[in-house]
C-alpha positions as CSV (number, residue, x, y, z in Angstrom):
1,M,11.1,-4.8,36.2
2,T,12.6,-6.2,33.0
3,K,12.8,-4.1,30.1
4,S,11.3,-5.1,26.7
5,S,13.9,-6.3,24.1
6,V,11.1,-5.7,21.2
7,R,11.0,-2.4,19.6
8,K,7.9,-1.1,19.4
9,I,6.4,1.1,16.3
10,I,2.9,2.4,18.2
11,S,3.7,5.3,20.4
12,D,0.4,6.9,22.5
13,Q,0.3,9.5,20.1
14,V,-0.1,7.6,16.8
15,W,-2.6,5.0,18.9
16,K,-5.0,8.4,19.3
17,Q,-5.2,8.7,15.9
18,L,-5.6,5.0,15.0
19,E,-8.4,3.7,17.8
20,A,-11.2,5.5,16.5
21,A,-10.5,4.4,12.9
22,V,-10.0,1.0,14.0
23,E,-13.0,0.4,16.1
24,A,-15.0,1.9,13.2
25,A,-13.4,-0.6,10.8
26,K,-14.5,-3.8,13.0
27,H,-17.9,-2.8,12.6
28,S,-19.1,-5.8,14.9
29,R,-18.2,-6.4,19.0
30,A,-19.8,-10.1,18.7
31,G,-18.0,-12.9,20.3
32,A,-16.1,-13.4,23.3
33,P,-13.4,-10.5,24.1
34,A,-10.1,-10.9,22.7
35,E,-7.4,-11.9,25.0
36,M,-5.3,-9.0,22.9
37,T,-6.1,-5.5,22.6
38,D,-6.4,-4.1,19.1
39,R,-3.1,-2.0,19.9
40,E,-1.2,-5.1,21.0
41,F,-2.4,-7.1,17.8
42,L,-1.4,-4.2,15.7
43,E,2.0,-4.2,17.1
44,A,2.7,-7.7,16.7
45,V,1.6,-7.4,13.1
46,L,3.7,-4.6,12.8
47,H,6.7,-6.6,14.1
48,L,6.3,-9.2,11.6
49,N,6.1,-6.8,8.7
50,R,9.1,-4.5,9.8
51,T,11.5,-7.9,10.5
52,G,10.2,-10.5,8.0
53,S,9.9,-13.0,10.4
54,P,7.8,-16.5,10.4
55,W,4.5,-16.3,12.2
56,R,6.1,-18.9,14.6
57,D,9.2,-16.8,15.3
58,L,7.0,-14.0,16.8
59,P,8.1,-12.9,20.7
60,D,6.3,-14.2,23.2
61,E,6.0,-10.7,24.7
62,L,4.2,-9.8,21.6
63,G,1.2,-12.2,21.7
64,Y,1.0,-16.3,21.1
65,W,1.9,-16.7,17.0
66,H,-1.0,-18.3,16.5
67,A,-3.7,-16.3,17.6
68,V,-2.3,-13.3,16.0
69,Y,-2.2,-15.4,12.7
70,M,-6.1,-16.5,13.1
71,R,-6.8,-12.6,14.2
72,F,-5.1,-11.4,11.0
73,R,-6.8,-13.9,8.9
74,R,-10.6,-13.1,10.1
75,W,-9.8,-9.3,9.8
76,E,-8.5,-10.1,6.0
77,A,-11.6,-12.1,5.2
78,R,-14.1,-9.6,6.8
79,G,-12.4,-6.8,5.1
80,V,-11.2,-4.9,8.2
81,W,-8.0,-3.9,6.6
82,R,-9.3,-2.4,3.9
83,R,-11.8,-0.5,5.7
84,L,-9.3,0.3,8.4
85,W,-7.3,2.0,5.0
86,K,-10.4,3.8,3.9
87,N,-11.2,5.1,7.3
88,L,-7.7,6.4,7.6
89,Q,-8.0,8.2,4.2
90,T,-11.1,9.9,5.4
91,E,-10.0,11.0,8.5
92,R,-6.6,12.4,6.7
93,F,-8.5,14.3,4.1
94,A,-11.3,15.4,5.2
95,P,-10.4,18.9,5.7
96,S,-9.0,19.5,2.6
97,P,-10.7,17.2,-0.2
98,R,-9.0,19.2,-3.2
99,F,-5.5,17.7,-4.0
100,A,-2.9,19.3,-6.3
101,H,-1.0,16.2,-7.3
102,R,-1.2,12.7,-7.7
103,F,1.5,10.4,-8.2
104,D,1.8,7.2,-9.8
105,D,4.4,4.2,-10.2
106,G,5.4,1.0,-9.6
107,A,7.9,-1.1,-7.2
108,R,8.9,-4.5,-7.4
109,A,9.0,-6.8,-4.3
110,S,11.1,-9.9,-4.6
111,A,9.4,-13.1,-4.0
112,C,11.3,-15.8,-2.1
113,R,9.0,-18.9,-3.4
114,R,7.8,-20.5,-6.1
115,G,4.9,-18.5,-8.1
116,A,2.2,-21.0,-7.8
117,K,-1.1,-20.8,-8.2
118,K,-3.7,-21.2,-5.2
119,N,-7.3,-22.8,-6.1
120,G,-6.7,-21.9,-10.1
121,L,-6.3,-18.1,-8.8
122,D,-3.7,-15.5,-9.5
123,Q,-1.2,-14.5,-7.3
124,A,0.4,-11.7,-8.9
125,L,3.7,-13.6,-9.1
126,G,5.5,-13.2,-12.4
127,R,8.8,-13.5,-13.5
128,S,11.1,-10.7,-14.6
129,R,14.9,-9.9,-15.1
130,G,15.1,-10.1,-11.1
131,G,13.6,-13.5,-11.1
132,L,10.1,-14.3,-9.2
133,S,8.4,-11.1,-8.2
134,T,5.4,-9.1,-7.5
135,K,5.0,-5.3,-8.5
136,I,3.4,-2.9,-6.3
137,H,1.3,-0.1,-8.3
138,A,0.3,2.7,-6.1
139,A,-1.4,6.5,-6.5
140,T,0.0,8.4,-3.7
141,I,-0.7,12.0,-2.1
142,D,2.7,12.2,-1.0
143,E,5.5,10.3,0.4
144,N,3.5,9.0,3.4
145,C,0.1,7.8,2.2
146,A,-1.2,6.0,-0.9
147,V,-4.9,6.3,-1.7
148,A,-4.7,3.3,-4.1
149,L,-2.8,0.0,-4.6
150,H,-2.9,-2.5,-7.0
151,L,-0.4,-6.0,-7.5
152,T,0.8,-7.7,-10.7
153,P,2.9,-10.2,-11.8
154,G,6.6,-8.5,-11.6
155,Q,6.7,-8.3,-15.4
156,A,3.6,-6.1,-16.1
157,H,3.8,-2.8,-17.9
158,D,2.9,0.4,-15.6
159,G,1.2,1.8,-18.4
160,R,-1.4,-0.7,-18.5
161,Q,-2.6,-0.4,-14.9
162,F,-3.5,3.0,-14.8
163,E,-7.2,2.2,-15.5
164,C,-7.3,0.0,-12.5
165,L,-5.5,2.6,-10.2
166,Y,-7.5,5.6,-11.9
167,E,-10.7,3.9,-11.0
168,S,-9.8,2.7,-7.4
169,L,-9.4,6.6,-6.5
170,D,-12.2,8.2,-4.4
171,P,-14.6,10.3,-6.3
172,D,-14.6,12.8,-3.9
173,N,-10.5,13.3,-4.3
174,V,-10.7,16.1,-6.8
175,L,-7.5,16.1,-8.4
176,E,-5.8,19.1,-10.8
177,S,-2.9,17.4,-12.2
178,A,-1.0,14.2,-12.1
179,A,2.5,13.3,-12.0
180,L,3.6,10.0,-14.0
181,D,6.9,8.8,-15.3
182,K,7.4,7.8,-18.8
183,G,5.7,4.4,-18.6
184,Y,2.6,6.1,-18.4
185,D,3.0,8.3,-21.8
186,A,0.1,6.8,-23.5
187,D,-2.5,8.7,-25.7
188,R,-5.5,7.2,-23.8
189,I,-4.1,7.8,-20.7
190,R,-3.2,11.4,-21.7
191,E,-6.7,12.3,-23.3
192,R,-8.7,10.1,-19.9
193,L,-6.8,13.0,-17.7
194,A,-7.7,15.7,-19.8
195,Y,-10.9,14.5,-20.5
196,D,-11.5,14.9,-16.8
197,G,-9.9,18.1,-16.2
198,I,-6.8,17.1,-15.0
199,E,-3.3,18.1,-15.9
200,P,-1.1,15.1,-17.3
201,V,2.4,15.6,-16.2
202,I,4.1,13.2,-17.9
203,P,7.3,13.6,-20.0
204,P,7.3,12.1,-23.2
205,I,9.0,8.7,-24.4
206,N,11.7,8.7,-26.9
207,T,9.9,7.0,-29.2
208,R,7.6,10.0,-29.7
209,S,8.1,11.7,-33.1
210,K,6.4,14.8,-31.5
211,K,7.4,15.6,-28.0
212,L,5.2,17.1,-25.6
213,P,5.4,19.8,-23.3
214,Y,4.6,18.8,-19.7
215,D,5.5,21.1,-16.4
216,K,8.7,20.3,-15.3
217,E,8.1,22.2,-11.8
218,L,5.3,20.2,-11.0
219,Y,7.1,16.7,-12.2
220,R,9.8,17.5,-9.6
221,G,7.1,16.6,-6.8
222,R,7.2,13.1,-8.5
223,N,10.2,12.1,-6.2
224,R,7.5,11.8,-3.5
225,V,6.3,8.6,-4.6
226,E,9.7,7.3,-4.8
227,R,10.1,8.2,-1.0
228,F,6.9,6.4,-0.4
229,F,8.2,3.4,-1.9
230,N,11.6,3.9,0.0
231,K,9.3,4.0,3.1
232,L,7.2,1.1,2.5
233,K,10.3,-1.1,1.7
234,Q,11.7,-0.8,5.4
235,F,9.0,-3.2,6.2
236,R,11.0,-6.3,5.1
237,R,7.9,-8.3,4.3
238,I,7.1,-6.0,1.6
239,A,10.6,-5.8,0.1
240,T,10.7,-9.4,-0.1
241,R,7.4,-11.1,-0.5
242,Y,7.0,-14.5,2.0
243,D,3.2,-14.8,1.2
244,K,2.2,-16.9,-1.1
245,L,-1.2,-15.5,-1.2
246,A,-1.9,-12.3,-3.1
247,K,-4.7,-11.2,-0.4
248,T,-2.4,-11.9,2.6
249,F,0.3,-9.9,1.2
250,Y,-2.5,-7.0,0.3
251,A,-4.0,-7.2,3.5
252,A,-1.0,-6.2,5.8
253,S,-0.2,-3.2,3.5
254,P,-2.7,-0.8,5.3
255,P,-1.4,-0.1,8.5
256,R,2.2,-0.2,7.1
257,R,1.5,2.4,4.7
258,R,0.0,4.6,7.3
259,L,2.4,3.7,10.3
260,S,5.7,3.8,8.2
261,H,6.3,7.7,8.7
262,H,6.1,7.8,12.5
């Protein structure tokens, strides 16, 4: 028997955690049975994400590239990826609905192609000091899991994305404190958190005339969001953006965010 030359990510233990969430995310069983199982399909997508390979270079033992690509786009159009991510968050957090910390930050993904608009739509591509790039803004619970994600052009300021991330959070996820870096030190952000009963853990920017106190012990935990982005960038398709469409770049992120720590 020939041993597979392709390293796979989804173990039997991981699939036991994923299978029910995947079935619930699909909603419908209409149509002819797929030639690939859901596990085989996700394995193929994760291989492409991890290696950054073009769709056409998918190894034959992981399936026919065009079938994988079309299924990926169908899941994207039907919102399956987003529902899968939400299902996994529900599964993970249901036993403990109250959290002590939330961490927000931004990381850039360099883009390898020209940032054109498709059908007049902004594709979250912009120019920064590093060249053409996309910035990923995330709210995370720990280094393994994000609960909100937002894409902007690479030159976007972190603090201006706070409201978008904050409004994306599940209202059932009750927060006691939020650890953010200096880019989020703004009166409006501090006031919004305080109004909702959340302790802002934000070091003051150097230009503040009056230095505001913050809990340095809690702030040490913010390194978890840095570790989260480090794990995320082990997948080359995130570290370097190959997808022209923002929705395609975004769509494959849920399984990556969930599986990056296994």
